[in-house]
C-alpha positions, -999 to +999 in steps of 0.1 A: +000+000+000+028+024+009+063+030-004+074+034+034+056+023+064+060+058+080+032+071+055+007+052+076+019+061+111-009+067+138-009+105+148+004+097+182+035+077+168+040+104+142+042+131+167+066+111+190+089+107+158+086+144+151+097+152+187+126+129+185+138+145+154+131+180+163+153+176+194+181+162+170+175+189+146+180+217+171+212+201+184+224+202+149+214+237+143+234+248+173+265+241+153+257+269+129+268+304+134+233+318+128+214+294+150+240+293+177+237+329+182+200+332+179+190+302+201+218+308+224+205+343+231+172+328+241+187+301+263+171+272+242+184+238+242+171+204+228+158+195+262+133+224+260+112+206+233+091+177+243+064+177+218+058+191+182+039+220+197+069+233+215+081+244+179+063+277+189+092+285+214+114+292+184+114+324+165+107+323+127+134+322+101+130+344+070+143+347+035+162+378+048+179+357+074+192+332+048+204+361+027+219+379+056+240+348+064+249+339+028+268+318+018+279+298+051+263+311+081+237+283+084+260+254+077+263+228+106+289+205+093+325+207+081+327+218+044+341+184+034+307+168+043+289+188+015+283+173-018+259+197-035+243+231-034+211+246-051+204+284-053+178+308-062+179+327-095+195+360-102+228+375-111+225+406-089+218+408-052+222+380-027+207+347-037+195+319-014+219+290-013+210+257+002+238+231+009+233+193+010+253+165+027+250+130+012+225+121+040+204+151+029+205+139-008+194+104+002+167+116+024+154+139-003+154+110-029+136+089-006+107+115-001+104+121-039+103+083-045+075+083-020+056+109-038+059+091-072+048+058-055+017+076-042+005+086-076+009+052-090+043+050-105+061+016-099+095+001-102+102-008-140+081+021-153+098+045-177+100+082-166+109+112-185+120+143-166+110+173-188+122+199-163+153+221-162+185+208-145+212+229-129+207+252-098+169+247-101+159+218-078+132+203-099+156+186-122+181+167-100+154+164-072+129+146-093+157+126-110+172+112-080+138+102-066+129+084-099+160+064-097+155+057-061+121+042-070+136+022-097+122+039-127+141+040-159+147+076-159+152+098-191+167+132-181+153+149-212+155+184-196+134+213-205+122+224-241+128+210-275+094+196-280+104+174-310+131+157-290+106+152-261+081+136-284+108+113-299+120+102-264+083+096-253+076+074-284+108+055-287+110+044-249+074+041-243+073+065-213+049+058-186+052+091-166+067+126-170+076+156-149+066+189-166+056+224-155+020+233-161+027+261-187+051+237-207+025+210-205-001+231-222+024+243-248+034+206-255-003+199-260-005+227-286+027+212-302+010+178-305-019+193-320+002+209-348+022+179-354-012+158-358-004+135-329-031+120-308-019+121-273-037+089-265-015+072-289+014+077-263+021+053-236+020+079-209-004+076-179+010+101-154+022+138-153+038+153-123+031+190-123+042+219-100+068+245-097+044+273-106+010+282-096-019+269-116-056+264-111-076+232-109-091+244-144-056+241-158-050+208-144-082+197-158-072+210-192-038+193-191-054+160-183-079+164-212-055+176-238-027+151-230-050+121-222-033+113-187-037+119-150-019+152-136-008+153-101-003+185-082+029+189-060+046+213-037+083+220-030+108+249-023+145+250-023+147+259+012+129+226+023+150+204-004+129+212-034+103+189-049+089+162-026+077+182+003+040+175-004+023+156-032-011+143-042-019+107-040-040+087-065-072+103-050-061+138-062-077+153-030-050+175-017-011+172-012+001+149+015+028+168+034+054+144+047+051+151+085+079+126+095+104+150+075+087+184+083+069+201+111+042+221+092+024+251+106-001+277+092-001+311+106-019+345+101+008+363+081+001+395+101+001+383+136+022+351+134-003+332+153-018+298+143-049+299+124-080+274+129-079+241+111-091+245+075-085+283+074-061+299+048-029+313+061+009+314+055+028+282+055+057+276+079+079+248+078+109+230+099+131+205+085+135+172+106+158+150+084+185+175+072+219+174+087+237+198+066+217+229+067+184+225+087+161+254+090+137+262+119+101+276+113+108+291+079+081+314+066+075+303+031+052+333+025+029+308+005-007+308+013-027+275+018-047+256+044-048+221+058-077+201+044-096+186+074-103+150+076-087+119+064-078+109+029-093+079+013-059+065+006-055+059+045-022+080+045-022+096+079+000+126+069-021+159+067-030+175+034-022+207+020-047+226-004-032+241-036-014+274-030-036+302-034-012+331-034+016+348-017+022+369+014+049+390-002+058+404-036+074+374-050+061+363-083+062+327-096+062+325-134+069+294-154+085+277-124+108+306-115+108+327-083+110+364-095+111+395-072+103+428-088+137+441-075+155+417-098+137+434-129+146+468-116+183+461-109+185+445-145+168+475-161+185+503-143+219+488-151+212+496-190+220+532-201+192+533-226+165+528-198+147+557-181+135+557-146+100+542-151+087+509-159+060+485-150+057+447-146+022+434-159+009+400-149-017+384-174-031+352-182-027+334-216-052+306-215-048+292-179-013+301-172+005+332-158+026+353-181+050+383-177+052+416-195+076+445-188+068+480-202+100+501-202+104+538-207+134+545-230+155+578-227+146+603-255+181+598-271+174+563-277+137+563-287+141+569-323+121+562-355+145+535-367+127+504-361+156+483-366+174+503-337+143+499-315+139+461-323+176+456-314+171+475-282+141+455-273+160+422-280+188+435-257+167+443-228+147+409-232+181+390-230+191+410-201+160+403-181+161+366-192+196+364-179+185+378-146+152+361-140+156+329-161+121+336-179+118+354-212+094+383-206+075+403-232+092+435-233+075+468-247+094+500-253+075+530-246+084+568-247+100+587-216+072+599-193+044+578-210+038+555-181+014+570-156+029+579-124+012+576-089+012+604-063+025+579-036+047+549-037+054+537-074+032+511-087+057+487-102+034+456-105+000+455-122-020+423-119-043+420-150-053+384-141-090+379-135-097+373-098-119+344-088 
């Protein structure tokens, strides 16, 4: 029934395991420069934690804490114990870097394998990873989990639809990992090529890395002729494998033997009532290299009340409904408006004003950047303007890892507000 017996632990046993691992995690955290200073100032030790609820004695950890202690301030082991790092996108400012020991990689692979098993993939199936590799956790994280489960793993990487199709056909692929926006694009590609999706062997699609609606999921299933399973992950908590739907598609099981999960009011920091939407806060329980305590993800979600029909006892998260900060998630990439500003302001042709527009194309979010150009550069020569547009687009793509639509406009043509500049305009329809 389960990939691992821990998936069906009774609540009392699960909480006992969480307490044991929380004590061990705090002892490990005290080896880091950041947590030894913070917890030491509060006089806290592992002996102060005798239930998962005692997690509330700890202060929150934020993205600013990670950036402020970049690169090594949260490391708990000698440098020769680390075998990999992943990091956030961006070439300017301070990124977020997460370091992994071999133990962390092994634990992560096990959690991802557990997720894949929960949707129905089994040893001997063929799995195609249509996600980008590199610093982005979605590539290697899913890859290692697939191999751990015993899947014949095809590391296709992102893009190149013709190659993807050939691999799907030649190796009779059973399941894929794909971001929702590319899944919809790939469906259009198949239609253009005259390919009936049901002629392919695939049965499963693991989708995530960017926000998408239930309607988008349904459309992916209909267009591709398979079952699509929602997932949740973030680099700070390893990457993919934090929470995943099972075959019932009734919410994402968050693996509570590996994480203590809280949902708080983002304004007060207090816990919200069961079933109420709030900000997701997470604590790692199995990481030895760079454990993180009470991390404010800024993602908004809720616990789904009641038990799942699959009989797994780990609580379920609803799909992410939004963010409690200004971070944007477009095509699987985390983007801060400040990244766009830093890229634009480094270019001599760009004036002081710009606006980022979010809009929907079909079911997926898209990004458009309107940029005011200095008068000296806003000429009637269309070739010069087209060249400048391409230059700005490339500069933004290098910074945010997504290709936005760039519109060049005349100086002083973007409306200015009387107060704080409005840099992000959301043109998406609200539910």
